[in-house]
C-alpha positions as CSV (number, residue, x, y, z in Angstrom):
1,M,41.9,5.1,2.8
2,N,42.5,1.6,2.7
3,P,39.5,0.2,0.6
4,S,39.1,-3.0,2.5
5,N,38.2,-1.1,5.3
6,K,35.3,0.8,3.7
7,K,31.8,-0.6,4.8
8,K,30.0,-2.3,2.5
9,D,26.6,-1.6,1.8
10,A,24.4,-4.2,2.7
11,A,21.9,-6.2,0.1
12,M,18.4,-4.1,0.2
13,A,17.0,-6.0,-2.6
14,V,13.7,-8.0,-1.8
15,E,11.3,-10.2,-3.7
16,I,7.5,-10.0,-3.3
17,G,5.6,-12.2,-5.4
18,G,8.3,-12.7,-7.9
19,L,8.5,-8.9,-8.7
20,K,12.2,-8.1,-7.6
21,L,12.5,-4.6,-5.7
22,K,15.8,-2.8,-5.3
23,N,14.9,-2.0,-1.7
24,P,11.8,-2.8,0.4
25,V,10.7,1.1,0.7
26,M,7.0,1.8,-1.6
27,T,4.6,4.4,-1.5
28,A,1.4,4.1,-0.3
29,S,-1.7,4.2,-2.8
30,G,-3.2,7.5,-2.6
31,T,-0.6,9.2,-0.9
32,F,1.9,9.8,-3.9
33,G,-0.6,10.6,-6.7
34,Y,0.5,9.0,-10.0
35,G,4.2,9.9,-9.3
36,E,5.0,12.9,-11.4
37,E,3.5,15.4,-8.6
38,Y,6.4,14.1,-6.3
39,A,9.4,14.4,-9.3
40,D,10.5,17.7,-8.3
41,Y,11.2,15.9,-4.4
42,V,11.8,12.7,-5.0
43,D,14.5,10.7,-7.2
44,L,11.9,8.2,-8.0
45,N,14.6,5.8,-9.3
46,Q,15.5,5.5,-5.3
47,L,12.4,3.9,-4.7
48,G,11.7,0.4,-4.5
49,A,8.1,1.0,-6.2
50,I,5.7,3.5,-6.7
51,V,1.7,2.3,-6.2
52,V,-0.1,4.9,-8.2
53,K,-3.6,6.4,-7.0
54,G,-6.3,4.0,-7.0
55,L,-7.8,2.9,-10.4
56,S,-11.3,2.5,-11.3
57,L,-12.8,1.5,-14.7
58,K,-14.5,5.0,-15.4
59,P,-12.8,8.2,-13.8
60,R,-14.2,9.3,-10.6
61,L,-14.9,12.4,-8.8
62,G,-15.2,11.3,-5.4
63,N,-16.8,12.7,-2.4
64,P,-17.9,15.9,-2.0
65,P,-15.4,18.3,0.3
66,P,-14.8,19.0,3.3
67,R,-13.2,15.4,2.6
68,I,-9.6,15.6,4.7
69,M,-9.5,16.3,7.8
70,E,-6.2,16.4,10.5
71,T,-6.8,14.7,13.7
72,A,-4.2,13.8,16.6
73,G,-1.3,12.0,15.3
74,G,-3.0,11.3,11.9
75,M,-5.5,12.5,9.5
76,L,-8.9,11.5,8.5
77,N,-10.1,11.3,4.5
78,A,-12.9,10.8,2.5
79,V,-11.6,11.6,-0.5
80,G,-14.2,8.8,-2.1
81,L,-11.0,7.0,-4.2
82,Q,-11.4,10.0,-6.9
83,N,-9.2,9.3,-9.7
84,V,-8.8,9.5,-13.6
85,G,-9.8,6.2,-15.0
86,V,-8.0,3.2,-15.9
87,D,-7.9,4.8,-19.5
88,V,-6.7,8.3,-18.9
89,F,-4.3,6.7,-16.7
90,I,-2.7,4.2,-19.2
91,K,-2.8,6.9,-22.1
92,E,-1.3,10.2,-20.0
93,K,0.1,9.0,-16.6
94,L,1.8,6.1,-17.3
95,P,4.4,7.0,-20.3
96,F,6.1,9.5,-17.1
97,L,6.3,6.7,-15.1
98,R,8.1,4.6,-17.8
99,Q,11.0,7.2,-17.9
100,Y,12.3,5.6,-14.5
101,D,13.7,2.6,-13.0
102,V,11.2,1.6,-10.8
103,A,8.5,-1.0,-10.2
104,V,5.1,0.6,-10.8
105,I,2.1,-0.8,-9.1
106,A,-1.3,-0.1,-10.0
107,N,-4.0,-0.3,-7.4
108,I,-7.3,-1.1,-8.4
109,Y,-11.1,-1.2,-7.3
110,G,-14.5,-1.6,-8.6
111,E,-18.1,-2.2,-7.5
112,S,-18.1,-5.8,-8.6
113,T,-15.9,-8.5,-9.5
114,L,-16.5,-7.7,-12.9
115,E,-15.2,-4.2,-12.7
116,Y,-12.1,-5.8,-10.9
117,S,-11.1,-7.9,-13.9
118,Q,-11.9,-5.4,-16.3
119,V,-9.1,-3.3,-14.7
120,A,-7.0,-5.9,-13.9
121,K,-7.1,-7.2,-18.0
122,K,-6.4,-3.5,-19.3
123,L,-3.2,-2.6,-16.7
124,S,-2.2,-5.7,-17.6
125,Q,-1.5,-5.2,-21.2
126,A,-0.2,-1.8,-20.9
127,E,3.5,-1.5,-20.9
128,G,5.0,-0.2,-17.6
129,V,3.0,-1.9,-14.7
130,H,4.4,-4.6,-13.2
131,A,2.4,-5.7,-10.4
132,L,-1.6,-5.0,-9.4
133,E,-2.8,-3.7,-5.7
134,V,-6.3,-5.0,-5.4
135,N,-7.9,-2.8,-2.8
136,V,-10.7,-5.1,-1.2
137,S,-11.9,-2.3,0.7
138,C,-14.8,-1.3,-2.0
139,P,-18.5,-1.1,-1.5
140,N,-19.8,-4.4,-2.8
141,V,-23.1,-3.0,-4.2
142,K,-24.4,-6.4,-4.4
143,K,-24.2,-6.9,-0.7
144,G,-25.6,-3.6,0.1
145,G,-22.4,-1.7,-0.2
146,L,-20.9,-4.2,2.5
147,S,-17.1,-4.1,1.8
148,F,-15.7,-7.0,-0.4
149,G,-12.5,-7.3,2.1
150,S,-15.1,-8.0,5.1
151,D,-16.2,-11.5,3.8
152,P,-13.1,-14.1,3.3
153,K,-15.2,-15.4,0.3
154,A,-15.8,-12.4,-1.2
155,A,-12.3,-11.3,-1.1
156,A,-11.2,-14.5,-2.3
157,E,-13.4,-14.6,-5.7
158,V,-12.0,-10.6,-6.2
159,T,-8.5,-12.2,-6.2
160,R,-9.4,-15.6,-8.4
161,R,-10.8,-12.9,-10.8
162,V,-8.4,-11.0,-11.3
163,K,-5.6,-14.0,-11.6
164,A,-7.4,-15.1,-14.3
165,E,-6.9,-11.6,-16.2
166,T,-3.5,-10.9,-15.6
167,H,0.1,-12.4,-15.9
168,L,1.3,-9.7,-13.0
169,P,1.6,-10.6,-9.4
170,V,-1.2,-9.7,-7.5
171,I,-1.2,-8.0,-4.3
172,V,-4.7,-7.7,-2.3
173,K,-4.8,-4.8,0.1
174,L,-6.7,-5.6,3.1
175,T,-9.1,-4.0,5.5
176,P,-8.3,-3.5,8.9
177,N,-12.0,-2.6,9.9
178,V,-12.8,-6.6,10.4
179,T,-12.6,-9.0,13.2
180,D,-10.3,-11.6,11.9
181,I,-7.6,-10.1,9.3
182,A,-5.6,-13.1,9.5
183,A,-8.8,-15.2,8.0
184,I,-9.1,-12.6,5.3
185,A,-5.3,-13.3,4.3
186,Q,-5.3,-16.6,4.5
187,S,-8.7,-16.8,2.0
188,V,-7.1,-14.7,-0.4
189,E,-3.7,-16.6,-0.1
190,E,-5.9,-19.2,-0.7
191,A,-7.2,-18.1,-4.3
192,G,-4.3,-17.4,-5.3
193,A,-2.6,-13.9,-4.4
194,D,1.1,-13.7,-4.5
195,A,1.1,-11.4,-1.5
196,V,-0.8,-9.3,1.1
197,S,-0.8,-5.6,2.1
198,L,-1.8,-4.0,5.2
199,I,-3.6,-2.2,6.8
200,N,-5.9,0.2,4.8
201,T,-7.3,2.9,7.2
202,L,-8.9,2.4,10.3
203,T,-12.8,3.9,10.0
204,G,-13.3,7.1,12.2
205,M,-14.9,10.4,12.2
206,S,-14.7,13.7,14.0
207,I,-17.3,16.2,15.1
208,D,-17.4,20.1,15.0
209,L,-18.3,21.2,18.7
210,K,-19.7,24.6,17.0
211,T,-22.0,23.3,14.5
212,R,-22.1,20.2,16.3
213,T,-22.1,18.5,13.0
214,P,-19.3,16.0,11.0
215,H,-16.3,18.0,9.9
216,L,-16.8,15.1,6.8
217,K,-19.2,16.0,4.4
218,N,-19.0,12.4,4.3
219,I,-19.4,11.8,7.7
220,T,-17.1,9.0,8.6
221,G,-13.6,8.4,7.0
222,G,-10.5,6.6,6.9
223,L,-8.0,7.2,9.6
224,S,-4.3,7.3,8.3
225,G,-1.0,8.3,10.2
226,P,0.8,7.6,13.1
227,A,-2.4,6.9,15.3
228,I,-2.6,3.5,13.5
229,K,1.2,2.2,13.9
230,P,0.4,0.2,16.9
231,V,-2.6,-1.4,15.5
232,A,-1.0,-2.0,12.0
233,L,2.0,-3.4,13.6
234,R,-0.1,-6.2,15.5
235,M,-1.9,-7.2,12.2
236,V,0.9,-7.6,10.4
237,W,2.5,-9.7,12.9
238,Q,-0.5,-11.7,13.5
239,V,-0.9,-12.0,9.4
240,A,2.7,-13.1,8.8
241,Q,2.6,-15.8,11.1
242,K,-0.7,-17.2,9.1
243,V,0.3,-16.7,5.6
244,A,3.5,-18.0,3.3
245,I,3.2,-15.0,1.0
246,P,4.9,-12.1,1.2
247,V,3.4,-9.6,3.5
248,I,3.7,-5.8,2.7
249,G,3.3,-3.3,6.1
250,I,1.4,-0.1,5.8
251,G,0.3,2.4,8.5
252,G,1.9,5.2,10.1
253,I,5.3,4.6,8.9
254,L,7.2,8.1,9.2
255,T,11.0,7.0,9.8
256,A,13.3,3.7,9.2
257,E,12.7,2.9,12.9
258,D,9.3,2.5,12.3
259,A,9.9,0.3,8.9
260,L,11.9,-1.8,10.5
261,E,9.7,-2.6,13.5
262,F,7.3,-3.6,10.7
263,M,10.0,-6.1,9.0
264,I,11.1,-7.5,12.4
265,A,7.3,-8.1,13.0
266,G,7.0,-10.2,9.4
267,A,7.3,-8.0,6.7
268,K,9.0,-8.3,3.5
269,A,8.6,-4.6,2.6
270,V,6.8,-1.2,3.3
271,Q,4.7,1.1,2.2
272,I,5.0,4.9,3.5
273,G,1.4,7.0,3.0
274,T,0.3,10.2,5.4
275,A,4.5,10.6,5.6
276,N,4.7,11.7,2.4
277,F,2.2,14.7,3.0
278,I,4.2,15.8,6.3
279,N,7.9,15.5,4.0
280,P,8.1,15.1,0.8
281,R,11.3,13.2,1.4
282,A,9.7,10.9,3.7
283,T,10.6,8.0,1.5
284,I,13.7,8.6,0.7
285,E,15.2,9.3,4.2
286,I,13.7,6.0,5.3
287,I,15.4,4.3,2.8
288,D,18.8,5.7,3.9
289,G,17.9,5.1,7.4
290,I,17.1,1.8,7.0
291,R,20.5,1.5,5.2
292,H,22.6,2.8,7.8
293,Y,20.8,0.6,10.4
294,L,22.2,-2.8,8.6
295,Q,26.0,-0.9,8.2
296,N,25.9,0.3,12.0
297,N,24.4,-3.8,13.2
298,K,26.5,-5.5,10.5
299,I,23.5,-7.0,8.8
300,K,24.6,-8.0,5.4
301,N,20.9,-8.6,4.1
302,I,17.8,-7.0,4.9
303,N,16.0,-10.1,4.3
304,D,17.9,-11.3,7.5
305,I,16.0,-9.3,9.5
306,V,12.6,-10.2,8.3
307,G,10.2,-12.2,10.7
308,T,12.8,-12.0,13.8
309,L,10.9,-10.8,16.6
310,R,11.4,-12.3,19.7
311,T,8.5,-13.6,22.2
């Protein structure tokens, strides 16, 4: 075979707030454990980034079961941010991830701005963490449980506090349970966020007709999976038009075609969540599918399709 006739691989690298990734496919927090849980199914070195399960200052048991429920086109979860805590993560989970050539993004949350900043500081001093993703969908205990992410000022304050404690890129993960998600995105951008990721889960519920009680002990939970993709795609498109920082698309991405839709809408990268439960190799298949799409359409660089939606 003549080497000149061989198809060249398209350039797949992207950059998110100064963090260079080999490709735009990340795992979504809460759906990939701490990475080790999927290592038998996925070559972690092939991923753009691993976003680990959300980390709090102290370990959390989460909500009582039942806390996961399958729905039409998706799933509801009310796990309640169960995690080992930031100190145990650094000591027991991070050493495993350091064996791999993959960016590690730590998702963090707190019930106060102080907790957010404390977790950010600890992770910033740990070897092997490459960026922070700030979950602002958490309850602000000082405001009666109102989510930080539903208030532009509160979201901006969390962003500022985290930025003050870290040298790492800061990605703010936005909740869709707001009237104007673009306004929240703009507020965190002004506060110094290096990127935004969206969307987090939509609030939903499910009822058992036999007992007339909620399927979830928590009553409500977060809806994810293919059912939310059209909403997520619309919000990514809206936000990408309003901010200059990179946007990471999340929500119901099962295939390479789904991922490419988000990138055409303006996302620089994507996160794969619920798909990991359906198909543990979903991330790898999506990476391969994106590469084939670029080759088949003679697109030399993945960045050339970002934000190319024609309206």
